[in-house]
N, C-alpha and C positions, 0 to 999 in steps of 0.2 A: 436468418431463420426462414424455414423454409413456406410456400406458400400453402395456403390451406384451402383443399378443394373445393371447390363451390358445387352448387346442384348440377350446375350444367358437364363440371369433368367427372364427376360420378358415373353421370347418366351416360355419356362418353365413352367412358372405361368402360360400362356395364356392355352398352352394345355391342363396341369394338368384340369382346373380346367372344359375346353370342357369335357375331360374324367369323372371327379366328377359329373357334371353336368348331364352326359348321351347323353349331345349334340353329343359326339362321343360315338356310341356307340360300347360294344364287338362284339369283331368279324370284323370292319371297317378297310381299308386298305388307307392307306393318305401316302401321300408322300411331300416329304421336299420342295418342288415348291410347293403344296399348301398349306402349312403352310407357307412359307415362303411370298407368292404373301395375305394370307389372314392377317399378322400381320404387312407387310409392313419393308420387311426385307431381307438380303441375304439367301443363304442357310446354310451359314457355323452355324450361331449361333443358327440356325436348330437343326443342326445334334448334334453341343453340347448337345441340349437341348433334343435330345432324347434319346442319349447313357445316359442321367441321369433319363430318364422317361423307358426306358430299366434295368437299375439298380436296380431301384424300383420295376419292375414288374408289370409297367403298360403297356410296348409295348414290341413286340417281334420284331426287326429288321432284313428284308430280300433286302441284298443288290439290289441293281436296279431293285426291286421292290416294296419297303415303308418300313412302321412302320402299324404292326398289332394292333389294340388294343383288348388289353386281356383280354379275354369275366372273369366272376364272373365266378370262377369255381365252378366246383360239389363239395358240400359240407362246400364253403365259407361260406355261408349265415349262414349254421347252427353254426360252428364255432367261427364266430364272436358273434352271437346272446349270443352261449354261454359264450363266453370272457365277454361280455358286463356286462349280469347278473351278471356274478360274480362280477367286477370291480362296479356297479352303486349300487349296493345293500351293499357291502361289503361297500363301501365310506358311506353310510346310518347308518352304523352299528357303525360306529367310531365316529357318532355324534346324536346319536338319544339320550342323555343324555344331551345334550348340548341346553337349550330352544334358545336360543340367536342365535346361529349359523345354528338350524331347522330353526326360522324364518325366518331370513334371506335371508338363501336360497330360502326357500319358496316363499319369496316377489322375489326376484332374478325369478325363476322360471314361477311367474304370468307374471310380467311386458315381459316374454319371448314370453307365451301364449299370451297378449294382440297383440303385433308383430305379433305373426302367424296367426291371425284372421285377421289382415291388408294385411299380405303378400297376406293370402288365396283369397283375394276380389281383387286386384289391382297389383300382380305381376305374375310372371313367378315362375313356383315348383323350378329353383335354388336357386330363394332368401326363397323359404317356406325350402327346405329341408336343407339348410343352417343355417337358425336359429331353426329348428328343431335339428339338429346335437349339436349348442350352450344350446338348453334345456338340453339336456341330460348330458351335461360338466358339469353343474353348480352341480349337485351333488357328484360328484365325487371330485372337487373342493374345495368344502367345506368338504372333506372326510381328507384334507392336509396330504394327503399321497404323495409323488414327485415322490416316483416310482413308482405307479396306477396310476399318471395322469403325467405322460411320456408314459406309455403303452398307454394310452387310449389315447393320438393325435395320435397314429397310428392305432390305430380302428377305428377312429372319419375320416378319410378318405374313406374309405372302408364302414362307415355305411351311408356317404354321398352319395354315389354311388350306395349304394342299395335301399335308399331313394327314389332317382331320379326317377330310373328303376321302383320300383313300384307305385311313383304317377304317372307316366306316363302313365303304364298301368292301371291305376285305380282313377283319380283325386277325385271320388265322395270319396271316403276315406280319405280327410282331415279331415272334420268335426268330424269325429271319431275318428282320431290322436289326434284334438286339443280337445276334451273332454276326453280322454286317461290323456293327459299331466295334463288338469286341478285337474286331480283328485288325479294325482300320488302329483301334487305340494300339493297339502291335504292333502296325506299319509306323507309328509315328517315334513310339517307344524306341525303333530303332533307323530310323531317318529313312524308311524304301518309300521316297517319294512317288516312284513310278508304278509300284504296287499301291499306295495309299491312292494315286489317281483312278489307276485300272478298276482298282472296287467302289470308289466314290460314285465312277460315271454309272457302273453300270448295279449300284445299290440304288442312286436316286434315280436311275430309269425306271426299274422295275419298280419303288416304293407307288413313282406317281403313273404306273403303267402305260409308258410310252414305248413305241414301238421301236425296236431296232435300228441303227442308221444304217442305210443302206452305201 
């Protein structure tokens, strides 16, 4: 039997989504009262949710002042991009010789690309960046390495937040993101690991506005 979510669970999920979608940007100070009013609950579950979010590194609590949304740290984007590159390319290497898995993965990725096109035209950036994260998770799932998949789950939340910030700054890049995704799906279908790795590297660095390595 699945656990029934508590009020604290619901507040936690709501506030975390606001952080990941960049609706609550890094550096913003919020109060228990603000969130209690927004969610429609008392302060006790908000306080419990804030403690969980602080433990996960999403916010810093200051007694009698509120909770600070922790900004993306200097160098964090570089580290996340490097880790994702290793996991995603490594996952493709694991099934590059399996035509059936490559074709199935590519089909899922193309279905995601189609949803991205729909979301780009009709929804806000939060829905788009969530689908973007789902797209990149496909190749990891087909890699069938449970340790890498579990590690990637932790990267996914940080990826979503970074993408939301990037798209928020420059919504015009969505078309380029979708075009890159379509090409990445093609590389997966044909097992072109080297081309996949090269495009994925440039794709992530451009999306997150990282300067080229020297």
